[in-house]
Biotite code that builds the C-alpha atoms (Angstrom):
import biotite.structure as struc

atoms = struc.array([
    struc.Atom([0.000, 0.000, 0.000], chain_id="A", res_id=1, res_name="MET", atom_name="CA", element="C"),
    struc.Atom([1.278, 3.464, -0.831], chain_id="A", res_id=2, res_name="CYS", atom_name="CA", element="C"),
    struc.Atom([0.661, 6.054, 1.837], chain_id="A", res_id=3, res_name="LEU", atom_name="CA", element="C"),
    struc.Atom([2.008, 9.236, 3.324], chain_id="A", res_id=4, res_name="GLY", atom_name="CA", element="C"),
    struc.Atom([3.535, 8.808, 6.747], chain_id="A", res_id=5, res_name="ILE", atom_name="CA", element="C"),
    struc.Atom([3.804, 11.699, 9.228], chain_id="A", res_id=6, res_name="PRO", atom_name="CA", element="C"),
    struc.Atom([7.196, 13.087, 10.140], chain_id="A", res_id=7, res_name="GLY", atom_name="CA", element="C"),
    struc.Atom([8.721, 16.282, 11.489], chain_id="A", res_id=8, res_name="GLN", atom_name="CA", element="C"),
    struc.Atom([11.284, 18.356, 9.594], chain_id="A", res_id=9, res_name="VAL", atom_name="CA", element="C"),
    struc.Atom([14.295, 18.580, 11.922], chain_id="A", res_id=10, res_name="VAL", atom_name="CA", element="C"),
    struc.Atom([17.007, 20.169, 9.771], chain_id="A", res_id=11, res_name="GLU", atom_name="CA", element="C"),
    struc.Atom([17.826, 21.389, 6.277], chain_id="A", res_id=12, res_name="ILE", atom_name="CA", element="C"),
    struc.Atom([20.527, 19.256, 4.654], chain_id="A", res_id=13, res_name="THR", atom_name="CA", element="C"),
    struc.Atom([20.780, 20.880, 1.207], chain_id="A", res_id=14, res_name="ASP", atom_name="CA", element="C"),
    struc.Atom([19.069, 24.273, 0.764], chain_id="A", res_id=15, res_name="PRO", atom_name="CA", element="C"),
    struc.Atom([19.767, 24.461, -2.979], chain_id="A", res_id=16, res_name="GLU", atom_name="CA", element="C"),
    struc.Atom([18.074, 21.134, -3.672], chain_id="A", res_id=17, res_name="ARG", atom_name="CA", element="C"),
    struc.Atom([15.434, 21.787, -0.979], chain_id="A", res_id=18, res_name="GLN", atom_name="CA", element="C"),
    struc.Atom([16.353, 18.669, 0.977], chain_id="A", res_id=19, res_name="LEU", atom_name="CA", element="C"),
    struc.Atom([15.697, 18.235, 4.675], chain_id="A", res_id=20, res_name="ALA", atom_name="CA", element="C"),
    struc.Atom([16.031, 15.586, 7.348], chain_id="A", res_id=21, res_name="MET", atom_name="CA", element="C"),
    struc.Atom([12.643, 14.383, 8.571], chain_id="A", res_id=22, res_name="VAL", atom_name="CA", element="C"),
    struc.Atom([12.128, 12.343, 11.736], chain_id="A", res_id=23, res_name="ASP", atom_name="CA", element="C"),
    struc.Atom([9.497, 9.635, 11.335], chain_id="A", res_id=24, res_name="VAL", atom_name="CA", element="C"),
    struc.Atom([8.980, 7.844, 14.654], chain_id="A", res_id=25, res_name="SER", atom_name="CA", element="C"),
    struc.Atom([12.690, 7.986, 15.442], chain_id="A", res_id=26, res_name="GLY", atom_name="CA", element="C"),
    struc.Atom([13.864, 7.100, 11.933], chain_id="A", res_id=27, res_name="VAL", atom_name="CA", element="C"),
    struc.Atom([15.489, 9.980, 10.092], chain_id="A", res_id=28, res_name="ARG", atom_name="CA", element="C"),
    struc.Atom([15.246, 10.271, 6.339], chain_id="A", res_id=29, res_name="ARG", atom_name="CA", element="C"),
    struc.Atom([16.300, 12.920, 3.852], chain_id="A", res_id=30, res_name="GLU", atom_name="CA", element="C"),
    struc.Atom([13.332, 14.154, 1.815], chain_id="A", res_id=31, res_name="VAL", atom_name="CA", element="C"),
    struc.Atom([12.551, 16.915, -0.645], chain_id="A", res_id=32, res_name="ASN", atom_name="CA", element="C"),
    struc.Atom([10.507, 19.696, 1.005], chain_id="A", res_id=33, res_name="VAL", atom_name="CA", element="C"),
    struc.Atom([9.753, 21.826, -2.086], chain_id="A", res_id=34, res_name="ALA", atom_name="CA", element="C"),
    struc.Atom([6.005, 21.082, -1.848], chain_id="A", res_id=35, res_name="CYS", atom_name="CA", element="C"),
    struc.Atom([5.653, 22.383, 1.718], chain_id="A", res_id=36, res_name="VAL", atom_name="CA", element="C"),
    struc.Atom([7.694, 25.588, 1.631], chain_id="A", res_id=37, res_name="ILE", atom_name="CA", element="C"),
    struc.Atom([5.645, 28.773, 1.547], chain_id="A", res_id=38, res_name="GLU", atom_name="CA", element="C"),
    struc.Atom([6.180, 30.931, -1.573], chain_id="A", res_id=39, res_name="PRO", atom_name="CA", element="C"),
    struc.Atom([9.047, 33.394, -1.091], chain_id="A", res_id=40, res_name="ASP", atom_name="CA", element="C"),
    struc.Atom([9.984, 31.796, 2.259], chain_id="A", res_id=41, res_name="ALA", atom_name="CA", element="C"),
    struc.Atom([13.508, 30.496, 2.910], chain_id="A", res_id=42, res_name="PRO", atom_name="CA", element="C"),
    struc.Atom([13.949, 26.732, 2.901], chain_id="A", res_id=43, res_name="VAL", atom_name="CA", element="C"),
    struc.Atom([14.830, 26.688, 6.601], chain_id="A", res_id=44, res_name="ASP", atom_name="CA", element="C"),
    struc.Atom([11.401, 28.120, 7.428], chain_id="A", res_id=45, res_name="SER", atom_name="CA", element="C"),
    struc.Atom([9.991, 24.587, 7.242], chain_id="A", res_id=46, res_name="CYS", atom_name="CA", element="C"),
    struc.Atom([12.097, 23.269, 10.159], chain_id="A", res_id=47, res_name="VAL", atom_name="CA", element="C"),
    struc.Atom([9.603, 22.131, 12.772], chain_id="A", res_id=48, res_name="GLY", atom_name="CA", element="C"),
    struc.Atom([6.806, 21.485, 10.256], chain_id="A", res_id=49, res_name="TYR", atom_name="CA", element="C"),
    struc.Atom([4.893, 18.235, 10.497], chain_id="A", res_id=50, res_name="TRP", atom_name="CA", element="C"),
    struc.Atom([4.536, 16.745, 7.018], chain_id="A", res_id=51, res_name="VAL", atom_name="CA", element="C"),
    struc.Atom([3.231, 13.696, 5.207], chain_id="A", res_id=52, res_name="LEU", atom_name="CA", element="C"),
    struc.Atom([6.147, 11.909, 3.526], chain_id="A", res_id=53, res_name="VAL", atom_name="CA", element="C"),
    struc.Atom([5.671, 9.749, 0.445], chain_id="A", res_id=54, res_name="HIS", atom_name="CA", element="C"),
    struc.Atom([8.397, 8.346, -1.834], chain_id="A", res_id=55, res_name="VAL", atom_name="CA", element="C"),
    struc.Atom([11.037, 10.803, -0.651], chain_id="A", res_id=56, res_name="GLY", atom_name="CA", element="C"),
    struc.Atom([8.889, 13.928, -0.767], chain_id="A", res_id=57, res_name="PHE", atom_name="CA", element="C"),
    struc.Atom([7.132, 15.925, 1.932], chain_id="A", res_id=58, res_name="ALA", atom_name="CA", element="C"),
    struc.Atom([3.797, 16.130, 0.126], chain_id="A", res_id=59, res_name="MET", atom_name="CA", element="C"),
    struc.Atom([1.778, 18.304, 2.503], chain_id="A", res_id=60, res_name="SER", atom_name="CA", element="C"),
    struc.Atom([1.827, 19.989, 5.895], chain_id="A", res_id=61, res_name="ARG", atom_name="CA", element="C"),
    struc.Atom([-0.238, 18.718, 8.804], chain_id="A", res_id=62, res_name="ILE", atom_name="CA", element="C"),
    struc.Atom([-0.458, 19.800, 12.419], chain_id="A", res_id=63, res_name="ASP", atom_name="CA", element="C"),
    struc.Atom([1.066, 17.857, 15.306], chain_id="A", res_id=64, res_name="GLU", atom_name="CA", element="C"),
    struc.Atom([-2.302, 16.544, 16.491], chain_id="A", res_id=65, res_name="GLU", atom_name="CA", element="C"),
    struc.Atom([-3.130, 15.184, 13.035], chain_id="A", res_id=66, res_name="GLU", atom_name="CA", element="C"),
    struc.Atom([0.336, 13.607, 12.845], chain_id="A", res_id=67, res_name="ALA", atom_name="CA", element="C"),
    struc.Atom([-0.184, 11.821, 16.178], chain_id="A", res_id=68, res_name="ALA", atom_name="CA", element="C"),
    struc.Atom([-3.653, 10.593, 15.183], chain_id="A", res_id=69, res_name="LYS", atom_name="CA", element="C"),
    struc.Atom([-2.413, 9.358, 11.815], chain_id="A", res_id=70, res_name="THR", atom_name="CA", element="C"),
    struc.Atom([0.554, 7.528, 13.351], chain_id="A", res_id=71, res_name="LEU", atom_name="CA", element="C"),
    struc.Atom([-1.726, 5.874, 15.922], chain_id="A", res_id=72, res_name="ALA", atom_name="CA", element="C"),
    struc.Atom([-4.102, 4.648, 13.227], chain_id="A", res_id=73, res_name="ILE", atom_name="CA", element="C"),
    struc.Atom([-1.262, 3.427, 11.024], chain_id="A", res_id=74, res_name="LEU", atom_name="CA", element="C"),
    struc.Atom([0.271, 1.569, 13.980], chain_id="A", res_id=75, res_name="ARG", atom_name="CA", element="C"),
    struc.Atom([-3.052, -0.157, 14.612], chain_id="A", res_id=76, res_name="GLU", atom_name="CA", element="C"),
    struc.Atom([-3.104, -1.234, 10.992], chain_id="A", res_id=77, res_name="LEU", atom_name="CA", element="C"),
    struc.Atom([0.535, -2.340, 11.113], chain_id="A", res_id=78, res_name="GLY", atom_name="CA", element="C"),
    struc.Atom([1.431, 0.058, 8.302], chain_id="A", res_id=79, res_name="GLU", atom_name="CA", element="C"),
    struc.Atom([3.950, 2.166, 10.243], chain_id="A", res_id=80, res_name="VAL", atom_name="CA", element="C"),
    struc.Atom([6.309, -0.732, 10.840], chain_id="A", res_id=81, res_name="GLU", atom_name="CA", element="C"),
    struc.Atom([6.255, -1.682, 7.153], chain_id="A", res_id=82, res_name="GLU", atom_name="CA", element="C"),
    struc.Atom([6.986, 1.885, 6.065], chain_id="A", res_id=83, res_name="GLU", atom_name="CA", element="C"),
    struc.Atom([9.711, 2.352, 8.711], chain_id="A", res_id=84, res_name="LEU", atom_name="CA", element="C"),
    struc.Atom([11.365, -0.922, 7.704], chain_id="A", res_id=85, res_name="ASP", atom_name="CA", element="C"),
    struc.Atom([11.320, 0.196, 4.063], chain_id="A", res_id=86, res_name="ALA", atom_name="CA", element="C"),
    struc.Atom([12.804, 3.570, 5.039], chain_id="A", res_id=87, res_name="MET", atom_name="CA", element="C"),
    struc.Atom([15.547, 1.911, 7.103], chain_id="A", res_id=88, res_name="LYS", atom_name="CA", element="C"),
    struc.Atom([16.433, -0.463, 4.253], chain_id="A", res_id=89, res_name="GLU", atom_name="CA", element="C"),
    struc.Atom([16.540, 2.404, 1.779], chain_id="A", res_id=90, res_name="SER", atom_name="CA", element="C"),
    struc.Atom([18.740, 4.488, 4.088], chain_id="A", res_id=91, res_name="GLU", atom_name="CA", element="C"),
    struc.Atom([21.147, 1.566, 4.638], chain_id="A", res_id=92, res_name="GLN", atom_name="CA", element="C"),
    struc.Atom([21.361, 1.005, 0.901], chain_id="A", res_id=93, res_name="SER", atom_name="CA", element="C"),
    struc.Atom([22.143, 4.687, 0.314], chain_id="A", res_id=94, res_name="LEU", atom_name="CA", element="C"),
    struc.Atom([24.867, 4.629, 2.976], chain_id="A", res_id=95, res_name="ARG", atom_name="CA", element="C"),
    struc.Atom([26.453, 1.519, 1.469], chain_id="A", res_id=96, res_name="GLN", atom_name="CA", element="C"),
    struc.Atom([26.362, 3.020, -2.016], chain_id="A", res_id=97, res_name="THR", atom_name="CA", element="C"),
    struc.Atom([27.822, 6.300, -0.738], chain_id="A", res_id=98, res_name="HIS", atom_name="CA", element="C"),
    struc.Atom([30.623, 4.626, 1.243], chain_id="A", res_id=99, res_name="SER", atom_name="CA", element="C"),
    struc.Atom([31.427, 2.357, -1.709], chain_id="A", res_id=100, res_name="GLY", atom_name="CA", element="C"),
    struc.Atom([31.729, 5.377, -4.001], chain_id="A", res_id=101, res_name="ALA", atom_name="CA", element="C"),
    struc.Atom([34.060, 7.058, -1.498], chain_id="A", res_id=102, res_name="GLU", atom_name="CA", element="C"),
    struc.Atom([36.306, 3.972, -1.391], chain_id="A", res_id=103, res_name="ARG", atom_name="CA", element="C"),
    struc.Atom([36.534, 3.908, -5.192], chain_id="A", res_id=104, res_name="HIS", atom_name="CA", element="C"),
    struc.Atom([37.196, 7.650, -5.381], chain_id="A", res_id=105, res_name="ALA", atom_name="CA", element="C"),
    struc.Atom([39.933, 7.563, -2.733], chain_id="A", res_id=106, res_name="GLY", atom_name="CA", element="C"),
])
């Protein structure tokens, strides 16, 4: 099932590419925040936002209460664990690819 999972923007990692670190139930993932930044606002203005994350993009803003409700429902359905496992696997794969590229470059 494809779904948006709530997370909180905790830091900007690449302002030019509009990338930020989002915390989703303790798992941190870099996502694109272009869809949730207010027009004419700096990228770092979205730090602290609660967002729905889907396939590497923060798709929309939600409030903290809505985030908590959504996470609770998804946990009941068992969806959060599946999404978090997928995020962890993806992050590990990216780290391995990145460290392998560094070894070949050095």
